[in-house]
C-alpha positions as CSV (number, residue, x, y, z in Angstrom):
1,M,-9.2,4.9,-3.2
2,M,-10.6,5.5,0.5
3,F,-13.7,7.2,0.4
4,F,-15.0,9.2,3.6
5,G,-16.7,6.2,5.1
6,E,-13.6,3.8,5.4
7,E,-11.7,6.9,7.3
8,R,-14.3,6.2,10.4
9,L,-13.2,2.5,10.6
10,G,-10.9,2.1,13.6
11,P,-7.5,0.8,13.3
12,A,-7.9,-3.1,13.3
13,A,-10.6,-2.4,10.8
14,L,-8.4,-0.7,8.2
15,D,-5.7,-3.5,9.2
16,A,-7.8,-6.3,8.1
17,R,-9.3,-4.7,4.7
18,G,-5.5,-3.6,3.4
19,D,-5.0,-7.6,4.8
20,R,-7.8,-8.3,2.5
21,L,-6.8,-6.6,-0.5
22,M,-3.5,-7.8,-0.2
23,S,-4.6,-10.9,-0.3
24,S,-6.8,-10.5,-3.0
25,A,-3.7,-9.0,-5.0
26,R,-1.3,-11.9,-4.6
27,R,-3.8,-14.3,-5.7
28,R,-4.5,-13.0,-9.3
29,Q,-1.8,-13.7,-12.4
30,G,-0.7,-11.1,-14.6
31,W,-1.0,-7.8,-15.2
32,S,-5.0,-6.1,-14.1
33,F,-5.9,-2.8,-12.7
34,A,-7.6,-4.7,-10.4
35,I,-4.4,-5.9,-8.4
36,S,-3.0,-2.4,-9.4
37,R,-5.9,-1.0,-7.5
38,D,-5.8,-3.8,-4.5
39,F,-1.9,-3.4,-4.0
40,R,-2.9,0.3,-3.7
41,G,-5.9,0.0,-1.3
42,A,-4.5,-2.0,0.9
43,A,-1.2,0.5,1.4
44,Y,-3.7,3.3,1.9
45,S,-5.7,1.1,4.3
46,Y,-2.5,0.6,6.0
47,V,-1.6,4.5,6.1
48,L,-5.1,5.1,7.5
49,A,-4.6,2.7,10.2
50,E,-1.2,4.0,11.0
51,N,0.8,0.3,10.5
52,W,3.3,1.8,8.8
53,R,5.4,-1.1,8.1
54,K,2.3,-3.0,6.6
55,A,2.0,0.3,4.3
56,A,5.6,0.5,3.5
57,Q,5.4,-3.4,2.1
58,A,2.2,-2.8,0.2
59,F,3.7,0.0,-1.4
60,S,7.0,-1.6,-2.6
61,E,4.8,-4.7,-3.8
62,L,3.0,-2.2,-5.9
63,A,6.1,-0.8,-7.2
64,A,8.0,-4.3,-7.8
65,Y,4.6,-5.3,-9.5
66,D,4.4,-2.3,-11.5
67,L,8.2,-2.2,-12.8
68,Q,7.7,-6.0,-14.4
69,F,5.6,-4.3,-16.8
70,G,7.8,-1.2,-17.8
71,G,6.7,1.7,-20.5
72,E,3.5,4.2,-18.4
73,H,4.1,1.6,-14.9
74,E,6.9,3.2,-14.3
75,L,5.9,6.7,-13.4
76,S,3.5,4.1,-10.9
77,A,6.4,2.3,-9.8
78,A,8.3,5.6,-8.9
79,S,5.6,7.0,-6.7
80,A,5.2,3.8,-5.4
81,L,8.5,3.8,-4.2
82,L,8.4,7.3,-2.8
83,R,5.5,6.6,-0.8
84,S,7.2,3.7,0.5
85,A,10.4,5.7,1.6
86,K,7.6,8.0,3.4
87,C,6.1,5.1,5.4
88,Y,9.4,3.7,6.5
89,G,10.5,7.4,7.6
90,Q,7.1,7.5,9.6
91,I,9.1,4.2,11.4
92,E,12.1,5.9,11.9
93,D,10.6,8.6,13.5
94,K,8.2,6.7,15.7
95,G,11.5,4.9,17.1
96,T,13.4,7.8,17.5
97,Q,11.0,9.6,19.8
98,Q,10.5,7.1,22.1
């Protein structure tokens, strides 16, 4: 989750933080709360930076990761897919305004 101090970071710093977290999550193996947390943290960093494409990708990878393990992770995967769709909607909205 984001802390108040992180919200004051600029878009470039938030984007870099998201990249670091995505890299960390992709390097780890198996199921771990830390992997899920890294994907989620990266996605929210991208959202705060308004980098909608990377946010949508991070939420999609979180959903795919959670679906691998089924059970109680399915609700988390569904939520991540919904957030990914909302990010893609932001991309579409930006494209039609120009």
